N, C-alpha and C positions, 0 to 999 in steps of 0.2 A: 622219416629216415631214422633207423636205430643207430646206436653208437657205433657198431661194427661197420655198417655200411657207410656212415659218415666219415669214419677214419680211413676206410679203405679207398674212398674217393679222393683223399688228400694227395696232392703231388708229393713226389719224393723230396725229402728234406723239409717239408712243411709239417708243423705240429699243431695240435689242438691244446688250447689253454682255456681256463676260466680267467676272467679279468683279475680276480683276486689272487691268482697265482703269479701274476706279473707285477703287481703293484699294490700298495696300500692307499687308502683314501683319507683325506682330512677335510673337514668342513669349515665353515666360517660363521660370521655373524654380522650384525648391524649395530654400529654405535648409536647411542641415544640421539634422536632427532631434536631433542629439547636442548642440547648443548651445542651452541654454534661453534665452540672452540674445537669440536670433534670433526668439523666438516670443512671442505674446500681447502685442503692442505696439499701436500706434495705427493701423497701416497695414492696410486690408482686403486679404486675400489670397484670390483666387478660384481655385477648382478645379471640376472637373466636377460635384461633388456640390451645387454652389450653383445648378444650372441645372435647370429643368423644361421640359416641352413648352409651346410657345406663350407663353413668358415674354416680357415686353417690357422690364422694368427689373430690373437687378441692384441690389437695395436693401441686401442684407446678405450677408455671407459667414460661413461656419462657423468660419473660422480668421482670425487676424490675425498679422502679423509686425512686427518693429521696424525702424526705419531701418537699424540695423546688419545685420539679416538681409537687407533689401533690397539693401544695398550689397555684401554678401558672397556673393550668389548670382546666378544668371542670370535671376532674376525681373525683370520690367519694370513700372514704375508707369505706367499709362495714364491719360489725362485723363478727366475727367467727360464724359458723353454720347458714349462711344466704343463702337461695336459690338464685342462679344467673342463668339467662336463656339468650341464644342467640336470638336476635331479628333481626339479619341480617346475611346473608350468611347461616351458619349452623343453620337454624331456628329450635328452639325447643330443642336443646341440652342444658343440664343444669347440675348443680352440687352444692353441699353444700361447702361453704368455710370452711377451717379448721383453719384459722387464719385470722385476719384483712387483707383485700385485696382491693386494688384499682381496678376499672373497667374502660373499655374504652366505647366509644359511641355506640358500637354494642351489648352491654349487658344491661340487667336490673337486678337490685337486688330487691328481693321481700321481703318487710318488713311486717310482720304479724300484724294484728289488732285483731286477735283472736288466741286462743291456738290451735296449730296444731303440731302433731309430725313431725319434719323436715325431718327425713329419710323416713317416709311414703310419705310425700308430694313430695319429690324429685323423688321418684319412680313413683308416680301418674302423675307428669309432664312428666317424660320419657315415660310413657305409652300413654300419650296423645299427644306426639310430632308430630305424623303424622297429627293430626287435625290442629295444628299450621302450619305445612308445607302446608297443603291443602289451607288454607286461606291466605298464603303469597303472595306477589305480586312482580313483577319485572321480566324483560325478561332475564337478565343475572345475576344480583346479587339479590337474593330473600330477601325479608324483610317482617316483620309483623308490622302492625300499633299498637299503644298503645291501641286504641279502640278495636281491635280484640283480643289482648292479654288479656285485662280486661274482655272481654265477653267470654273467654273460659269456657265451662261448665265442672265442675268437680263434681264427686260423691264421697263422703267419709263418714265414720262412724262418728257419733257425739260423740262417746265414744273414748276419747284419748287412753285409754288402748287397745282397739281393733286396732287402728292405730299402736300402739307400737307392738302389737303381729304380725300383718301382716309384718311390717318392719323387725322384728326379724326373721321370717321364711325365708324371702328373703335374709337376711344377712347371714344366715347359708348356703344357697345354694351358695351365692357369695363366701363365704370362702372356700367351697369345690371346686369351679371352680378355684379360685386363687391358691389353693394348687396344683391342678392338672396341671394348666398352668405352675407353677414353676418346677414341676417335668419334664414336657415336655421340657421346656427350658434347664434344666440341661442335660437331655438325648440327646437333640439336640447338645449341646456343646460337650458332650462325643463322640457322633458319629462323629462330624466334626474332632475332634482331632484324633480319631481312623482311619478315612478314610485317613487323611493326612499321618499317619505313614504307613498304609497298601499300599498306592499308591506310597510311596517313598521307603520303606524298604522291603515290601513284607513279606510273610510267607515262612519259610523253609519247608522241607519235613515232619518235626515233628509238623508243625503247630505253630511254634514259630516265633515271630517277629525278624527279623534280626537286629543286633546291629552294626552300622558302626564304633563305637568307640572300642568296645571289639573285633570285627572281621572285621578290615578294608579290609582284604584280600578277603572278600565276595562281595566287591563292585568294580566298575570300573567307569572310566570317561565317560561322554556322553555330548552332546550339552545341555542337561537339568541339568547337574550336575552329581553327583555320583549316580549310580543305581546299583541294584544287578547284579552280574556277569552273571547269567543265563537269564537276561532280554534282550529283543531286543529294540533297538531304530530305528524307521523308520518313514517315512511319513505314514499318515493314509491310503493312497492309497494302501499300501502293504496288509492291512487287509481287505479292501473293495473289494467286488465283483461288486457292483453297488450302485448308488444313484438314487432313483426313485422319481419323482415329478408328481403331478396331475395337474389339471387345476382349475381355479377359475372363474366359470361362475357367471354372475351378478344376484344375487337373494336378496330379502329382508333379513335383519338380524333377522331371526326367525328360531328357531331350528326345525329339522325334527321331525314329530310325530313318534311314535313307528312303526317300520317296513318300514318306508319311507327312501328315499335316502337323505343323507346330505353330505356337503363338509366341511371339518375341517377348523376352523379359527386358527390363530397363537396362540390365547389364549387357545386352547386346550392342548398346551404344556406349563405346568406351573411348578414352583418349587416343588409344593407338589404332582406332578404326572400328569397323563393323565386326562383330563376333557372332557368326551364325549359330554356333553351338549353344548360345545362351537362349534357349527356347524351351517350351513345355510341349509335350506330345499331346495333340488334340485328337482323341480317338473317335469321338461321335461325329457322324456326318452333319448333324444339325448345326454344329459349331464351326464347320469348315466352310469358309466364304472366300471365293476367289477375288472379290472386290478389295479384300484387305491384304492380298498377297503382295509382298514386296519384291521389287525388281532391281537389278543392278543399275546403279546410277541414281536411285531415289535418295533424297535428302531427308534424313530422319532427325528428330529431336526428342529428348527424354522429358516427359512432363513432370515426373516425380523421381526424386533420388536424394542423395545427401546434398548438403549445402554446396559443396565444391563440384558436384556432378550434375545437379539439376540443370536442365537447359543445354546439356551437352549435345553436340550434333555430329553426325558422321554420314559419309556416302556409302551406300550399300554396295558391296563388291563380293564376288564369288558366292552369291546366294543360291542355295539349292531351291528347287520348286517347293511350293506349298508352305512357305513361312509367311505368317500373318502378322499385321500390325496388332498391338494391344491397345487398351485405352490409355496406357502410359507411354507408348511409343508412337509419336505422331509423324505423319508424312507432310512435308512442306512442299506445296506445289507452286512453282514460280511461273510468272509470265516470261517466256523465253526471250521476249524483246527487251526485258529490263534486267533479268538476272540469270546467271548460270549457276547451277547447283554447286559445282566444286568451288567457285569463288565465294558464294555465300556460306559455304561450310567453313571457309577460313574466316570470313568477316564476322560470323556469329560467335566465333571463339576469341575475337579481339577483346582487349581490356575494356574498351569503350562500351561494348555490348554486354560482356560478362558483368560489368559493374551494375547495369540496369537490371539484369536477371537476378543477381544476388541481392540487390536492394529490395526488389519487389516480390521475391519468392515468399510463399505463405506456409503456414503449418505450425501446429503447436508442439510437435515433436522436436526435440533437440537435434535429432539426426536427420529426419526425413523432411524435405521441402517440396512444394508443388508450385508449378506455374500454370496459369490459365491460357486458353487460346487467345483471350482478349489481351493479356499481357504480351504474348508473342506478337500479335498484330500491331500493338502500339510501341514496339521497340523503335527507338530513334536510330536511323542508319544513314551513314554517308557512304556513297558508292559511285563508281564511274559508269560510263556507258559500256555496253557489252563487249565492244571491240577492245577497249582497255582492259576489261576483265580477262579477256583471252591472252593479252600480252603479259599480264601479271601471272596467270596460271602457267604459261609457258616457262617463265623464269623459275617459279617455284617448283615445277615438275623436275627440273634438273637436280635440285638438291634432294627432292623426295626420291628420285631414282637412286641417287647415291646412298641415301639412307636405307632404302629397301635392300640394296646390294650388301651393305654392311650388316643389316639385321639378318640376312640370309647366311652370311659368313659366320656370324655370331651363333646363330642357331646350329649350324653344322659343327662348330667347335664345341658347343655345349653337349650336343649328341655324342660327339667323339669322346668327350671327357666321361660322360655317363657309361659308354660302352667299355672304355679303358678301365674305369673303376671296377665294373663288374668282372672284367677278365683278369686284371692284374692283382686285385685284392682277394681273389679266390684262388689264384694259381692256375687258372685254366689256360692263361697265356703267360709265358715266362720271359722276362727281359734278358736278352743274351748277356752273357758275362763280358763279351767283347766291347760293350757300350761303356765308354768312359764317362763317369759322372763328375759333377763339381763337388768340391768338398762341402759337407753340410755346415 
């Protein structure tokens, strides 16, 4: 789009500016790391690691410096309510300071020469972050020149009140997102505590949690500590009927189109569940094997991954046809008279089992670890009869359903915010003047 077309498409009362027309920038620096008297003082000191995508406020910093460190370096102390933007590494990430803050050399503080609503402006910068990333340079560490930063084209309403109304609408959505995230986090903690108790004490025939203090006679000793009397302790091999592995043919890292064959990557097994999109398209018929195809309800485990993710398990859900196991994604086949897949998906992520996996995982790489089928078969597990497994799953499903509903609500809010940013920050949709907003 040429300049004339771009300007003609702007809403009435909106104007086009270069960033440099609105503000000037100042940089920062880093006090000497060799002087302890320069660090851990009362002055917040911001660096790239303090910024995330779509951040609005810079409330805390990972590091602080002293006044001596500030005065003895190129760092600058910028005022409260100042936009600060990353110009190196996380190019385009930005936030408003909430108190006077020192900055390092990878950041620029933007000091306005004209009246602009700061919260509107920081959201506008976030919306245009991809353009800054596009013009950044560097093969390993990306950065943007001051010239390119100053030449960033921005569209904004000339009326400060309209800027304020747009910022207020997005603030309301952000508050709803934050409230929902807080409830999700609380529910996640409740679930974690409940799972610990259920996988340690179990539920009696009346659906009540056993109490080892009130009824110690209901527990017995095991290699994992005290467990309910009716529970078994054994190697996992006693519950397994088979461990099935696929193959990993060499194909580009591109997911299979709908209806085509694909082979799962280890990233298909994730803490939040099964991710079918994490696969590679298998084009040649010779590599397409129906015996390796995964089905809904399958219990999968990752044979290779990072230290914290190796041995992760999940239940397959919403799987399209023709997705296959790889040699690093294994299918655990259980004897249905001894174990239910959803219950063992919970049990295998318990601390007692995770500690065995993490202790025995092998690999010379500092990042990637491996577990063998032998290690999986030799895991020591404590578990109840199938009927009690069903009672435990019935209780956990209630919380999981609540979590799913909240995640759905959170996703809708995030999509709403994305759509609102696209509409309101370009002027395609105008916030009515009749809307009363809170004072900034």
